[in-house]
C-alpha positions in Angstrom: 43.6 -88.6 -26.6 43.8 -92.0 -25.2 41.4 -92.1 -22.2 41.7 -96.0 -21.0 44.0 -98.8 -21.8 43.0 -102.5 -20.7 45.7 -105.2 -21.1 45.1 -109.0 -20.4 47.6 -112.0 -20.7 50.0 -110.0 -22.7 54.0 -110.9 -22.1 54.5 -110.4 -18.3 51.3 -108.4 -17.8 48.4 -110.5 -16.4 45.7 -107.9 -16.2 46.1 -104.2 -16.2 43.9 -101.2 -16.8 45.0 -97.7 -16.9 43.0 -94.4 -17.1 44.5 -91.3 -18.6 43.9 -87.5 -18.5 45.2 -85.0 -21.2 48.6 -83.4 -20.8 51.9 -84.9 -20.2 51.7 -88.4 -18.9 55.0 -90.1 -17.6 56.0 -93.6 -17.1 59.3 -94.5 -15.0 60.6 -97.6 -13.6 63.3 -100.1 -13.7 65.0 -101.4 -17.0 63.0 -104.6 -17.7 60.0 -103.9 -15.7 57.6 -103.9 -18.6 57.4 -100.4 -20.0 57.9 -101.3 -23.4 55.7 -103.9 -23.1 52.9 -101.5 -22.6 53.9 -99.9 -25.9 54.2 -103.1 -27.5 50.6 -103.6 -26.5 49.5 -100.3 -27.5 50.9 -100.6 -31.0 49.3 -104.1 -31.2 45.8 -102.4 -30.8 46.4 -99.9 -33.2 46.9 -102.5 -36.0 50.7 -103.2 -35.7 52.6 -106.5 -35.2 50.9 -109.0 -33.0 52.3 -112.5 -33.0 51.6 -115.4 -30.5 54.7 -114.8 -28.8 53.0 -111.8 -27.1 50.7 -114.1 -25.1 51.5 -114.9 -21.6 52.7 -118.3 -20.8 49.6 -120.6 -19.9 47.0 -118.5 -21.5 45.2 -119.4 -24.7 44.9 -115.6 -25.9 46.0 -112.0 -24.9 43.5 -109.1 -25.2 44.2 -105.2 -25.6 41.7 -102.6 -25.6 42.0 -98.7 -26.0 39.4 -96.1 -25.8 40.3 -92.7 -27.5 38.4 -89.4 -27.2 38.4 -87.7 -30.6 39.8 -84.4 -30.8 38.4 -81.8 -33.1 41.2 -82.0 -35.5 40.7 -85.9 -36.1 37.3 -86.2 -35.5 36.0 -85.6 -38.9 38.3 -88.0 -41.0 37.9 -90.7 -38.2 34.1 -90.5 -38.2 34.0 -90.8 -41.9 35.8 -94.1 -41.5 33.5 -95.4 -38.8 30.6 -94.4 -40.8 31.6 -95.7 -44.2 31.8 -99.2 -42.4 28.8 -98.7 -40.2 31.0 -98.8 -36.9 29.8 -95.4 -35.4 28.6 -95.6 -31.8 29.5 -92.5 -29.6 30.6 -89.7 -32.1 33.1 -88.6 -29.5 35.0 -91.7 -28.7 36.1 -94.9 -30.5 37.5 -98.2 -28.9 39.8 -100.4 -30.4 40.6 -104.0 -29.5 43.0 -106.7 -30.7 42.9 -110.3 -29.7 45.9 -112.6 -30.3 45.0 -116.3 -30.2 47.2 -119.4 -30.2 44.6 -121.3 -32.2 43.0 -119.5 -35.0 43.3 -116.0 -36.6 43.9 -112.7 -34.4 41.0 -110.6 -34.1 40.6 -106.6 -34.7 37.7 -104.8 -33.5 36.4 -101.3 -33.5 33.6 -100.4 -31.1 33.1 -104.0 -30.5 32.7 -104.8 -34.5 35.2 -107.1 -36.1 37.2 -105.2 -38.7 40.3 -105.8 -40.8 43.8 -105.4 -39.4 44.2 -102.8 -42.2 41.1 -100.6 -41.2 42.3 -100.9 -37.7 45.7 -99.3 -38.6 44.0 -96.8 -40.8 42.1 -95.7 -38.1 45.0 -96.0 -35.5 47.1 -93.6 -37.7 44.8 -90.7 -36.8 45.1 -91.4 -33.0 48.7 -92.1 -31.8 52.3 -91.6 -32.9 54.6 -93.8 -30.9 58.3 -92.2 -31.1 61.7 -93.9 -30.3 62.0 -97.4 -31.3 58.7 -97.8 -32.8 57.8 -98.1 -36.5 54.3 -96.4 -35.8 55.8 -93.1 -36.6 54.0 -90.8 -39.3 57.0 -88.4 -39.3 59.1 -91.2 -40.9 56.5 -91.6 -43.8 57.7 -89.2 -46.6 54.3 -88.8 -48.0 53.3 -87.0 -44.5 55.9 -84.4 -45.0 54.0 -82.5 -47.7 51.0 -82.5 -45.5 52.7 -81.4 -42.6 54.3 -78.4 -44.6 50.8 -77.2 -46.0 49.3 -77.3 -42.5 52.2 -75.4 -41.3 52.0 -72.9 -44.3 48.5 -72.5 -44.1 48.0 -73.0 -47.8 44.5 -74.8 -47.7 42.8 -72.0 -49.7 45.8 -71.9 -52.1 45.5 -75.9 -52.5 41.8 -75.7 -52.9 42.0 -73.4 -55.8 44.7 -75.6 -57.4 42.7 -78.9 -57.0 39.7 -77.6 -58.6 41.5 -76.6 -61.9 43.3 -79.9 -61.4 39.8 -81.8 -61.5 38.7 -79.9 -64.6 42.1 -80.9 -66.1 41.5 -84.5 -65.3 38.2 -84.7 -66.9 39.3 -83.1 -70.1 42.3 -85.4 -70.1 40.0 -88.3 -69.8 37.7 -87.1 -72.6 40.7 -86.7 -74.8 42.2 -90.1 -74.1 38.8 -91.8 -74.9 38.4 -89.5 -78.1 41.9 -90.4 -79.3 41.5 -94.1 -78.9 38.0 -93.8 -80.7 40.0 -92.0 -83.3 42.7 -94.9 -83.7 39.8 -97.3 -84.2 37.6 -95.0 -86.1 37.3 -96.8 -89.4 36.6 -100.3 -88.2 34.3 -98.9 -85.6 32.6 -96.9 -88.0 31.9 -99.9 -90.3 30.7 -101.9 -87.4 28.6 -99.4 -86.1 26.7 -98.3 -89.1 26.1 -102.1 -89.8 24.5 -102.5 -86.6 22.4 -99.4 -86.9 21.2 -100.3 -90.1 20.3 -103.8 -89.1 18.2 -102.7 -86.1 16.5 -100.0 -88.0 15.5 -102.5 -90.9 14.0 -104.7 -88.4 11.5 -101.8 -87.4 11.2 -103.0 -84.0 8.4 -101.7 -81.6 8.4 -101.9 -77.5 6.2 -104.8 -76.7 6.1 -106.5 -80.3 7.7 -109.7 -79.0 4.8 -110.5 -76.7 2.3 -109.7 -79.3 4.0 -112.0 -81.8 4.1 -114.6 -79.3 0.5 -114.5 -78.9 -0.4 -114.3 -82.7 1.6 -117.4 -83.4 -0.2 -119.5 -80.7 -3.6 -118.2 -82.2 -2.6 -118.7 -85.8 -0.9 -122.3 -85.0 -4.2 -123.5 -83.2 -6.8 -121.9 -85.2 -8.7 -125.2 -85.9 -8.9 -126.0 -82.3 -10.1 -122.3 -81.4 -12.7 -122.6 -84.1 -14.0 -125.7 -82.8 -14.0 -124.9 -79.4 -15.5 -121.3 -79.7 -18.5 -122.9 -82.0 -19.1 -125.9 -79.9 -19.5 -123.2 -77.0 -21.9 -121.0 -79.0 -23.8 -124.3 -80.0 -24.2 -125.1 -76.4 -25.6 -121.6 -75.5 -28.0 -120.7 -78.3 -29.2 -124.2 -79.8 -28.3 -126.9 -77.3 -28.5 -130.7 -78.7 -31.6 -132.7 -79.8 -32.0 -134.0 -76.3 -31.3 -130.7 -74.4 -32.5 -127.2 -75.3 -29.9 -124.3 -75.4 -28.5 -122.6 -72.4 -30.2 -119.5 -73.3 -33.6 -121.1 -73.8 -33.4 -122.7 -70.5 -32.0 -119.6 -68.7 -35.1 -117.6 -70.4 -37.5 -120.2 -69.0 -36.0 -119.6 -65.7 -36.4 -115.9 -66.0 -40.1 -116.2 -66.8 -40.6 -118.5 -64.0 -38.7 -116.0 -61.3 -40.7 -113.3 -62.9 -44.0 -114.9 -62.0 -42.8 -115.8 -58.5 -41.8 -112.2 -57.8 -45.3 -111.0 -58.7 -46.6 -113.2 -56.2 -43.8 -112.8 -53.5 -42.1 -109.4 -54.0 -39.4 -110.7 -51.5 -38.0 -112.7 -54.4 -37.6 -109.6 -56.8 -33.8 -109.8 -56.3 -33.9 -113.8 -57.7 -35.7 -112.4 -60.8 -33.2 -109.5 -61.3 -30.0 -111.7 -60.9 -31.3 -114.4 -63.5 -32.1 -111.6 -65.7 -28.9 -110.2 -65.6 -27.0 -113.3 -66.2 -29.4 -114.0 -69.4 -28.1 -110.4 -70.7 -24.4 -111.5 -69.7 -25.0 -115.0 -71.4 -26.2 -113.2 -74.7 -23.3 -110.6 -74.7 -20.9 -113.7 -74.4 -22.7 -115.3 -77.4 -22.4 -112.1 -79.5 -18.5 -112.0 -78.6 -18.0 -115.8 -79.3 -19.5 -115.5 -82.6 -17.5 -112.5 -83.6 -14.4 -114.3 -82.2 -15.2 -117.4 -84.2 -15.7 -115.4 -87.4 -12.5 -113.6 -87.1 -10.5 -117.0 -86.5 -7.9 -117.2 -89.7 -6.9 -120.3 -91.1 -3.8 -118.8 -92.9 -0.2 -121.0 -93.1 1.3 -118.1 -95.1 0.9 -115.6 -92.2 1.8 -118.1 -89.4 5.2 -118.6 -91.6 5.4 -114.7 -91.7 5.0 -114.5 -87.8 7.7 -117.2 -87.2 10.0 -115.5 -89.5 9.4 -112.4 -87.7 10.1 -114.4 -84.5 13.1 -115.7 -85.8 14.6 -112.2 -86.8 13.8 -110.8 -83.1 15.5 -113.6 -81.6 18.6 -112.9 -83.9 18.9 -109.8 -82.9 18.6 -110.6 -79.0 21.5 -112.8 -79.5 23.6 -109.6 -80.7 22.2 -106.6 -79.2 20.2 -107.7 -76.0 17.9 -109.9 -74.2 14.9 -108.0 -75.2 13.2 -105.7 -77.8 13.7 -102.8 -75.4 17.3 -103.6 -74.9 18.1 -104.0 -78.8 16.5 -100.6 -79.4 18.5 -98.8 -76.6 21.8 -100.6 -78.2 20.9 -99.1 -81.3 20.5 -95.7 -79.7 23.9 -95.9 -77.8 25.4 -96.9 -81.3 23.9 -94.0 -83.2 25.5 -91.5 -80.3 29.0 -93.3 -80.5 28.9 -93.0 -84.3 28.0 -89.2 -83.9 30.9 -89.1 -81.6 33.2 -90.6 -83.9 32.0 -88.5 -86.8 33.0 -85.5 -85.0 35.6 -86.6 -83.3 38.3 -84.2 -85.1 36.1 -81.3 -84.2 36.1 -82.4 -80.5 39.7 -83.3 -80.2 40.6 -79.6 -81.4 38.4 -78.2 -79.0 39.5 -80.3 -76.0 43.1 -79.7 -76.9 42.5 -76.2 -76.7 40.8 -76.4 -73.6 43.6 -78.4 -72.0 46.2 -76.0 -72.9 44.2 -73.3 -71.2 43.8 -75.4 -68.1 47.4 -76.3 -68.0 48.4 -72.9 -68.1 45.8 -71.8 -65.3 47.2 -74.8 -63.2 50.6 -73.7 -63.8 49.9 -70.5 -62.3 47.9 -71.9 -59.3 51.0 -74.3 -58.7 53.6 -71.6 -58.9 51.5 -69.6 -56.2 51.2 -72.7 -53.9 55.1 -73.6 -54.5 55.9 -70.1 -53.6 54.0 -70.3 -50.2 55.5 -73.7 -49.6 59.2 -72.5 -50.0 58.7 -69.6 -47.8 57.1 -71.9 -45.1 59.9 -74.4 -45.7 62.6 -71.7 -44.5 60.8 -70.9 -41.6 60.0 -74.4 -40.4 63.6 -75.4 -41.1 65.1 -72.3 -38.9 62.4 -73.1 -36.3 63.5 -76.9 -35.9 67.3 -76.1 -35.8 66.4 -73.7 -32.9 64.4 -76.4 -30.9 67.4 -78.9 -31.7 69.8 -76.3 -30.1 67.7 -76.0 -27.1 67.9 -79.9 -27.0 71.6 -79.7 -26.9 71.9 -81.0 -30.8 73.8 -77.8 -31.5 75.5 -79.3 -34.6 72.4 -80.5 -36.1 71.1 -79.2 -39.2 67.6 -79.6 -40.7 66.2 -78.6 -44.0 62.5 -79.0 -45.6 63.7 -79.9 -49.2 60.9 -78.6 -51.8 61.9 -79.7 -55.2 60.5 -80.8 -58.3 60.8 -83.9 -60.9 61.2 -83.1 -64.4 58.6 -84.6 -66.9 58.6 -83.7 -70.5 54.7 -84.4 -70.5 54.1 -82.5 -67.1 53.2 -79.2 -66.0 54.8 -76.1 -67.9 55.6 -73.8 -64.8 58.2 -71.7 -67.1 58.9 -71.7 -70.7 61.9 -74.0 -70.4 60.6 -76.6 -67.8 57.7 -79.2 -67.4 57.4 -80.9 -64.1 55.6 -84.1 -62.7 52.2 -82.8 -60.7 49.3 -84.4 -59.0 46.4 -83.6 -57.1 48.5 -81.8 -54.3 50.7 -79.8 -56.9 54.1 -80.4 -58.3 56.4 -79.9 -55.2 58.4 -82.9 -54.0 58.8 -82.2 -50.3 61.1 -84.2 -47.9 62.5 -83.6 -44.3 66.3 -83.8 -44.3 68.6 -83.7 -41.3 72.3 -83.9 -40.4 73.1 -84.9 -36.7 76.9 -85.1 -37.1 78.8 -82.5 -38.7 80.3 -83.3 -42.2 78.0 -86.1 -42.9 75.5 -84.0 -44.9 71.9 -83.7 -45.1 70.1 -86.9 -45.5 66.7 -88.1 -45.6 64.9 -88.0 -42.2 63.6 -91.7 -42.9 67.3 -93.0 -42.9 68.5 -91.4 -39.6 69.4 -93.7 -36.5 66.9 -94.9 -33.9 67.2 -94.2 -30.4 67.2 -90.9 -28.2 68.7 -88.7 -31.1 65.8 -89.7 -33.3 63.5 -88.9 -30.3 64.9 -85.5 -29.8 64.6 -84.7 -33.4 60.8 -85.8 -33.6 60.2 -83.8 -30.4 61.7 -80.9 -31.8 59.6 -81.3 -35.2 56.5 -82.0 -32.9 57.1 -78.8 -31.0 57.2 -76.7 -34.1 54.4 -78.5 -36.0 52.3 -79.0 -32.8 49.5 -76.7 -34.7 50.0 -78.4 -37.8 50.0 -81.9 -36.6 46.5 -83.7 -36.2 47.6 -86.8 -34.4 46.1 -86.3 -30.8 48.5 -88.6 -28.8 52.1 -88.7 -29.0 54.3 -91.2 -27.2 58.2 -91.0 -26.8 60.3 -93.8 -25.8 63.6 -93.4 -24.3 63.8 -89.5 -25.5 66.4 -89.2 -22.7 69.0 -91.5 -24.0 72.4 -90.0 -24.1 71.3 -86.7 -22.3 71.7 -85.4 -18.7 69.9 -83.9 -16.2 70.3 -80.3 -17.3 69.0 -81.0 -20.8 66.1 -83.3 -19.3 64.9 -80.2 -17.9 64.8 -78.6 -21.1 63.2 -81.7 -22.7 60.6 -81.9 -20.1 59.8 -78.3 -20.7 59.3 -78.9 -24.2 57.2 -82.0 -23.6 55.3 -80.0 -21.3 54.6 -77.3 -23.9 53.9 -79.7 -26.6 51.2 -81.4 -24.1 49.4 -78.2 -24.2 48.6 -79.1 -27.9 48.7 -82.9 -27.8 48.2 -85.6 -25.1 51.9 -86.6 -24.6 53.3 -89.9 -23.1 56.8 -90.2 -22.3 58.9 -93.3 -20.9 61.8 -91.9 -19.1 64.8 -92.3 -16.8 65.4 -88.9 -15.8 63.9 -87.4 -12.9 64.1 -83.7 -14.3 62.0 -84.9 -17.0 59.7 -86.8 -15.0 58.9 -84.1 -12.7 57.0 -82.1 -15.7 54.1 -85.0 -15.6 50.6 -84.1 -14.8 50.3 -88.1 -14.5 52.9 -90.0 -13.2 52.9 -94.1 -13.5 55.4 -96.3 -12.1 56.0 -99.5 -13.8 56.9 -102.5 -11.5 57.8 -106.1 -11.8 57.5 -108.7 -9.3 57.5 -112.5 -8.8 54.1 -113.9 -7.3 53.8 -117.5 -6.9 56.6 -118.3 -9.2 55.2 -116.1 -12.1 56.7 -112.8 -13.2 54.0 -110.0 -13.3 54.0 -106.5 -14.3 52.0 -103.8 -12.3 51.5 -99.9 -12.9 51.2 -97.6 -9.9 49.8 -94.1 -10.1 52.3 -91.8 -8.1 51.3 -88.9 -6.3 52.5 -86.7 -3.5 55.1 -88.2 -1.1 55.2 -91.5 -3.3 56.3 -89.5 -6.3 58.8 -87.5 -4.4 60.4 -91.0 -3.4 60.3 -92.2 -7.1 62.2 -89.0 -8.4 64.7 -89.3 -5.6 65.1 -93.5 -6.2 65.8 -92.2 -10.1 68.6 -89.7 -8.6 70.2 -92.3 -6.6 69.9 -94.1 -3.2 66.8 -92.5 -1.4 68.1 -90.1 1.4 67.5 -86.6 2.4 69.9 -85.4 -0.3 67.9 -87.0 -3.1 64.6 -86.1 -1.7 65.7 -82.5 -1.3 66.6 -82.7 -5.1 63.5 -84.1 -6.0 61.3 -81.7 -4.3 63.8 -78.9 -5.9 62.8 -80.4 -9.5 59.1 -80.4 -8.4 59.5 -76.7 -7.3 61.6 -75.6 -10.4 58.9 -77.5 -12.8 56.0 -75.6 -11.2 57.9 -72.4 -11.4 58.5 -72.8 -15.1 55.1 -74.2 -16.2 53.5 -71.3 -14.1 55.2 -69.1 -16.4 54.6 -71.0 -19.5 
């Protein structure tokens, strides 16, 4: 529900902060005082229209913030949206903000973080429905009718069963489509895959081979230099030069000297051990160098073979991957695809048989789901018409249309018919209404706006109260064209609806206003040459004065009528 609304520099509102309770919230005030401006601001913060015309004259920007407490019915989907975008703060509340700027782009925020207007609208759709002159109206979206009927009919278990089989069918059909496409390209593809597999297999590649080839090429290409360097090092270690003895010989002399030193001074024992170890390492090195030099191969023919092998690998890399490992992986995938194509006909037959079985099972599930919807549609239609009668729309007719769309490739719901279907079944659901006799039933989305629309919405909302998840409902001009007697009925209907939802209503009827748990009066005044809208919370005597003023000039008669309205409301709500 909406707990707090803050508006700054929006139209003729300078600064306004309102706190709301659950139940029925009433707004009253003279025409033009700014009641609709409050709705415009709320609609903007829900992601609706927000152009620069809304900015108060003289201001650089307008800012609207709204905080909502998440009801159990909408908490899960809203939290999912918030978590997906890393916007979660308090799991029980969400704050939306909209800043409209004269210069630059408008800014949308959720819990203080900038978001797209699209995401803000998506979240706002769970929070508020504004009925009357607004476009923010979920019941006027045909796609919502099926969902509302399903919740009213309590068909969640049937729908879940249907959707499980639907998912299986979708997977089978995806596999079929892939195989059929492969079958069309089979001959060309088989030739290509066979060539690729043979080419890769003929190369007899091994993982890590490329690096080994590069090292081998370096050794073969530099054999003369490697031999010279290793022989020179070996010469210096073992033989030395005419002027200088070999390193081994000199290190041996050092060993002898340090050995004699240690015999005299045992504290130098470690010196002898270290040089003796160095001599042993040097002798090992000389042995390794000798083996290395003996194995150096001057072989131009072998170098050519290595170069050819490297060229082969590079050629395969240009075709199949950036490394030997990727080439081998490509070859394995090609073998698997070739195997699939080779046995495609067998797979196609098996999948087609499985598709037929799943279509039959899905048709059975869909028929059970459709039957439950038809029964619920009749009940819903009768219930809404009764509500319309209470609201003095005795001649209005309402029908929940549950139809199908024929499709030759669709779901076989009986031996002679195939119909279009999707994840929600095959029923095409739409709310139809006739407000004037003789006009015929027409789609709800095409009915006129105004009080008649609002009363129809109220009737629907009362019947669908348990099925509708939106937690805050706002009715604008619901009293258009009705009198005081019907106003009491409408007020009672709104109060009943407020037991399931937070309900806000703008009204000019005191009989309706009397049912409010909270009552706000919207006023307009000129302060220092500027028009300013203000909102005052009414209680006690101030509220009686406002109800009396709505009835006519304030006097003892109108005050008594106001007190009588409040008495009747108290009596009816106590009974309710």
